[in-house]
Each structure stands twice: as C-alpha cells, then as structure tokens.
N, C-alpha and C positions, 0 to 999 in steps of 0.2 A: 276498601272497607269490607270486613267479613266478620261473621259471627259463628262461633263454634263452641257451644255449651255442652259439656259432657253430660249434663242432666237432661238434655234435650237431643233428639235424634236429627232434627233438621239443621241444615247449614245454610247461611244467608250471605251472599256475596254481591257487592255492586262494583262494577269496573268499567273502564273505557274500552270499547271494542275496536278502536282504530278507524282509519279512513277507508271505507269500502273494503275491497278485497286485498289492499296493499299488505297487510301482515302476512298473508299467504303467498304473496308474489315476491317475497324476499326484498321488500323495500327497506333500505338502510335506516330510514328515520323511524321505523317501527321495531327495531331490534330489541329495545328495552321491553316493549310490550310483549313481543314474542317470548323473550326469556321469562317474563313474569308468567304468562299463560302456561308455558311448558313446565314450570315448577310448582304451580298452584295446586294441582291434584295431590301432590306429596303432602300438602298441608290439610287435606281434606280426607274424610272417609269416603270410600266409593258409594255414591248414593244409588238407591233403587230406582229413582226417577229424577228428572230435572225439569224445573219450571222456569222458563225464561220470560221476563218482562222486557220486551224489546222496544227501544226508541223508535223503531221503524214500523210500528203497527199502531194505527189509531182507528177506533171505531166509536160510534155514538154510544154503544153499551159495551160493557166488558165482554170480550169474546175470546174463546179458547179454540186452539187447533183441535180438530176432531178426527183427522185422518188416521188410519192405521199405519200407513206408510206415507208421510207427508212428502210432497215433491219439493224441489228446490225453487226458490223465488229469488231470482237475481235482481234485487232492487237497487241496482246501481248501473251507471252507463259510462261509456267512453274509455273502457279499460281494454287491455289485450284480450284476444280470443280465449286464452286459457283461463281468464277470470270467470268465464261462463261454462267452463268444464269442471269446476269445483263440484264435488259431490260430498254429501254427508248423509248416509242412508240410515240414520238412527230411526228406530221404530217410534211411532206415536203410542198414545194410550187413551183410547176413547173412554174406557171406564174411569180412568183418573180424571179426564176432562169433565166428565159428567159429575164426578164427585166434587170437584172444585167449583163447578158452576152452581151446585147445590149449596155449598158453603157461602158463596157470594149472595145467592138468593135469600138464604137465612139471615144474612147481614143486610137485607133490604136493598141489594144492589142487583139490578137486572143483568142477566147473564145469558149469553148465547154460545152455541157451538158452531164453528165453521168447519165443515167436513172436507173442504176442497183447498183452502189456503196452504201454502207451503212454508218451509223454514226460510226466514229472511236473513240477511247477513249479520244482523245483530245477534243472531243465534249461531248460525253455522260457522262463522269465522272464528270466534273464540273457542267454541267447543271442538272444532276440528283440531285445534292445537292442544286443548286440554284432554280430550278423550278421543283420539284419533280412531279407536276401534269402532266408534259409533254404535256401541252395544247397550247404551243406557236409554230406556224410554224417555222421550223428551217432548214437552209441550211448550207452547207459547201462549201468553196472556196479553191481550192488547192494552194499550193505554186508552184513556177516554178522550175523545176528540176535543172536548171543551178545555182540556189542559188545566183543570182546577186542582191546585195542590191539595186542598182539603179532601177532595173526592179520591185522590190517589192514596192519601193516608188511609182513608176508609177501606180502599181495596185491601191494603195490607192487614188492617185489623180484622177484616172478615176472614182472612186466611190464616189467622194465628193458630188455629188447631192443627195446621200442618206441622207445627213444631214437634209434634209427637210422631211424625213420620220420617223415615230415612230418605228425605228428599232434599235436593240442592235447589234453592231458590236464587236465581240470578237476576239482578237488575243490570241490564246491558245498555249503557248510554255513553255519557262523556261528561266529565266535570268541567270541560271547556268546549263550547261548540259555536264559535263565531267563524264561519266559513270564510269570511273575507280577510281574516287575519292569520289563518293557519299557515304554517311554514312546514312543508313536507320534506324539504331537501336535507333534513338533519340538522343537528345543532340546536342550541337554544339561545334566543336573543332575549335580552331583558324585557320584561313586561310587567310593570308594577301594578297595572289594573288587574291583570290576571292573578298575580300573586295575592293581592288583597282579597279577591273572592275565594281563592283556594284556602288561604289561612282561616277565612270565616267558615268555610265548609268543613275543614278539619276540626275546628273547635266545636262546630255544631254536632258533628257526628261522634266525636271522641272526647269532648270536654266533660267536666263534671257537672252535667245538667240533669234536672229532673226530666222525666219523659215528657211531661206537659210543656216544659220550656223548649225541649228539643223540637217537639212537634210544632210549636207556635213559631219558632224560628224557620222551620221548613215551609209553613204556610206563608210567612212573610218574607220568603227568600228574595223577592225582587227588591227588598230594602237593603240587602247586603251590599257591601262595597263592590262597585263595578258589576252588579248582577246582570244588567242588560247588555253590557259589553260582552260578558262571557257567554250569555244565553239570550240572543235576540229573540229566540223562540225556545221554549222550555222543554221540548219533548225529550232532549237527551238527559235532562236533569230528573224528570219525574219518575223514572224507574227507581231512583234512590228513595223517593217518598214511600213507595210500596214496600221496599225492603226495610226502611228505617224503623217502622212500628213493630217489627219482630223482636226488637232489642228490649 
C-alpha cells in the first residue's frame, strides 16, 4: 500500500518487513519481498527524512527515537552470528523528533522522546534494502501498548501536517502474522482463511469507500473474515492504521 500525491510532498507506504533478518540472509522464501524492496525506491522521490512506525516497538505513550546516531537493536534471537553483525548507520534527527512530538501533543496525544533506543529490525531490515547508503535521517515512532485501533488512527491524524514535508512515512508490519502457521521454506500452500482476510484488507484500503467508512472498517478490523486467525495479536497490523488516515 502506498500513497504518492503530486500535490503533496510526503509519501506514505505500508509493507511487510519479513521474518526477522531472513531477507538480509538470502533466505529463498523472502526473494519476492527482497525484489519488491529493491525496486520500491524507483517509485518514490528520495525523501529528506524517513519516519517508521514499527510493529516491534510498543510504549504506554507515543515515543520517538531521539538519538543523533541511533544504535542497532537486534530484537530477534536464534539466528546465525552474521544476523547480529548487520549495520544500518543512518543518522537520527532529534529536531524532527521534537517537531513530531509537538504535533502529537497538539493533537492531545502524550508524546515522549527516547534518546537511547536503537533501530529495530522493523526499520533496519527493509531500509537496508531500499536505501543501502543509509544517508537519510530516520526516526521511529512507537505503537501504543494498548493496541487500540482508534488510538492509532488518531496518531496518523495528528501527523497529517507532515504531508507538506518531503518525508517518507513507513508503516512496517505484516498483513498476516500468525507465527504458528508461517511457512518459511518457500512456496505457497492454499490458505482460504488468510485469503479471506487479505481480500477484505485490499477492499478496505483501495476500494471506493468514503474515508469515514474506511476508518470504521479499520476500527472494526477484528470483525473481518479470519481476522484473529491472521492476527492473533494485532501489533503487525496497526502500523497500517497510522498510515491509512493520510489518504
């Protein structure tokens, strides 16, 4: 899902970031994702900054990275040693973090700055493929630990003035995140339950709906076909909610 309106400078993208570091480790089942990430920048203008809403960061209040040079946060385990040698030395932007925090507060959303947390794999895995030079200032914004869909739509609404900035807003999650049913060895087996939810999601995001209808469907996402089968816990879906209200 992406948004690129010539009358607006910002670009908005939601995508699946893959299984841990596997896309970087030449895992065959991730080749389609790797191909997508490698070609995606050609469809975008190079942004002045990137804001990532990662499924792998939850806080009680909306929190932004504030480090000038954020460290790496290897938030996965059980992988080969080289998975913990991946680097992505993109600069942070404390000034932008403060500005975004102020936008959230103006929207009556408590916001904090974390000056120590590093980039998690929901950020550094896809961006290492998209922008390997790591030369674009990059921030992360946390999810809200309560995982309330309405609250995450409100996050996006509070950030809508970013549409006037040359910024890339990335919702980094997964449209399917049932870890017990993932098949990593490649190939695709039939899964009617997953298909039902994906069709609903495509219709919700791209169908001829009024914005109020789209938002209500996202609020009531758990009523969609096979919703809880695809998302036993919704942290990988909610970055989409933040992105969706930019449209």
